TORKOL-135045 format. One line per 2 residues: number of its first residue (from 1); for each residue x, y, z of N, C-alpha, C. Coordinates in Angstrom, 3 decimals, m for minus. Example, Ala and Ser with C-alpha at 12.3 -4.5 7.8 and 13.67 -1.06 7.14 Angstrom:
<rs>
1> 13.190:m5.690:7.800:12.300:m4.500:7.800:13.200:m3.300:7.800 | 12.850:m2.250:7.080:13.670:m1.060:7.140:12.900:0.030:7.870 $
</rs>
This chain:
<rs>
1> 92.596:69.399:90.990:92.595:70.851:90.979:93.122:71.351:92.325 | 93.960:72.394:92.278:94.497:72.964:93.505:93.458:73.888:94.129 $
3> 93.750:74.359:95.310:92.831:75.283:95.973:92.771:76.633:95.261 | 93.671:76.881:94.326:93.690:78.139:93.576:92.996:78.034:92.231 $
5> 92.657:76.841:91.823:92.008:76.630:90.536:92.783:75.615:89.711 | 92.139:75.159:88.660:92.739:74.139:87.816:94.008:74.656:87.137 $
7> 95.088:73.930:87.306:96.346:74.288:86.653:97.160:75.351:87.361 | 96.655:75.920:88.453:97.381:76.968:89.172:98.164:76.315:90.304 $
9> 99.458:76.460:90.254:100.306:75.879:91.293:100.397:76.809:92.497 | 100.806:76.253:93.604:101.004:77.018:94.837:102.061:78.102:94.595 $
11> 101.717:79.383:94.800:102.730:80.440:94.667:103.797:80.267:95.759 | 105.009:80.723:95.482:106.055:80.637:96.492:106.971:81.852:96.376 $
13> 107.627:82.172:97.482:108.527:83.320:97.526:109.973:82.830:97.518 | 110.777:83.503:96.711:112.204:83.222:96.680:112.947:84.454:96.171 $
15> 114.060:84.722:96.732:114.908:85.858:96.323:114.144:87.175:96.325 | 113.209:87.326:97.251:112.474:88.582:97.372:111.352:88.765:96.364 $
17> 110.991:87.723:95.617:109.922:87.803:94.627:108.899:86.702:94.875 | 107.684:86.907:94.388:106.633:85.896:94.438:106.571:85.251:93.071 $
19> 106.630:83.927:93.037:106.620:83.161:91.797:105.277:82.472:91.637 | 104.681:82.603:90.457:103.380:82.021:90.159:103.506:81.213:88.860 $
21> 102.931:80.001:88.863:102.945:79.142:87.674:101.528:78.682:87.374 | 101.165:78.733:86.098:99.862:78.260:85.629:100.109:77.336:84.451 $
23> 99.466:76.179:84.471:99.615:75.208:83.387:98.253:74.881:82.795 | 98.204:74.765:81.466:96.990:74.307:80.787:97.400:73.450:79.596 $
25> 96.457:73.063:78.781:96.762:72.156:77.670:97.678:72.781:76.625 | 97.791:74.101:76.568:98.673:74.775:75.611:100.107:74.901:76.110 $
27> 100.319:74.633:77.383:101.657:74.790:77.944:101.581:75.385:79.327 | 102.585:76.156:79.681:102.600:76.756:81.007:103.121:78.176:80.948 $
29> 102.749:78.940:81.970:103.209:80.319:82.113:103.766:80.489:83.513 | 104.853:81.215:83.595:105.498:81.465:84.875:105.819:82.947:84.956 $
31> 105.640:83.510:86.141:106.032:84.902:86.328:106.522:85.105:87.745 | 107.321:86.126:87.928:107.788:86.545:89.244:107.405:88.001:89.411 $
33> 106.799:88.308:90.546:106.377:89.690:90.780:106.875:90.164:92.143 | 107.044:91.456:92.243:107.498:92.117:93.455:106.400:92.008:94.519 $
35> 106.752:91.956:95.794:105.733:91.857:96.837:104.650:92.933:96.775 | 105.009:94.169:96.458:103.998:95.232:96.350:103.033:94.957:95.199 $
37> 103.547:94.448:94.079:102.685:94.085:92.953:101.749:92.941:93.343 | 102.265:91.986:94.109:101.440:90.866:94.554:100.311:91.359:95.456 $
39> 100.600:92.301:96.327:99.558:92.866:97.197:98.482:93.561:96.374 | 98.895:94.366:95.410:97.920:95.068:94.563:97.090:94.085:93.754 $
41> 97.730:93.049:93.219:97.010:92.029:92.469:96.001:91.322:93.364 | 96.396:90.984:94.582:95.488:90.333:95.519:94.269:91.182:95.808 $
43> 94.474:92.474:96.033:93.348:93.376:96.288:92.437:93.480:95.070 | 93.019:93.554:93.897:92.226:93.640:92.661:91.423:92.367:92.449 $
45> 92.014:91.210:92.711:91.297:89.954:92.563:90.130:89.867:93.537 | 90.306:90.350:94.759:89.205:90.360:95.726:88.074:91.248:95.218 $
47> 88.412:92.430:94.699:87.389:93.343:94.171:86.648:92.698:92.994 | 87.393:92.058:92.092:86.765:91.424:90.935:85.886:90.248:91.357 $
49> 86.299:89.508:92.381:85.481:88.398:92.879:84.161:88.924:93.431 | 84.205:90.034:94.147:82.974:90.650:94.660:82.064:91.092:93.518 $
51> 82.661:91.683:92.467:81.877:92.114:91.311:81.250:90.917:90.599 | 82.010:89.833:90.462:81.485:88.631:89.785:80.341:88.033:90.593 $
53> 80.463:87.982:91.907:79.375:87.448:92.746:78.110:88.286:92.614 | 78.272:89.596:92.511:77.122:90.479:92.372:76.401:90.275:91.049 $
55> 77.098:89.741:90.034:76.499:89.515:88.727:75.777:88.186:88.623 | 75.972:87.320:89.629:75.311:86.009:89.590:73.809:86.186:89.713 $
57> 73.063:85.303:89.057:71.608:85.427:89.054:71.045:84.764:90.227 $
</rs>
């Protein structure tokens, strides 16, 4: 397992975009997002992680 989770590959930047790949038993998914979208996604993931921790018993 990578530091990002099982099946999540290291994101990388190329041609001004951030590329993300996720693989599981059904296949793989790849996407490229704009740097501003990546920043917003990162902030949203941090907020959701805080919410998930607060729900732990």
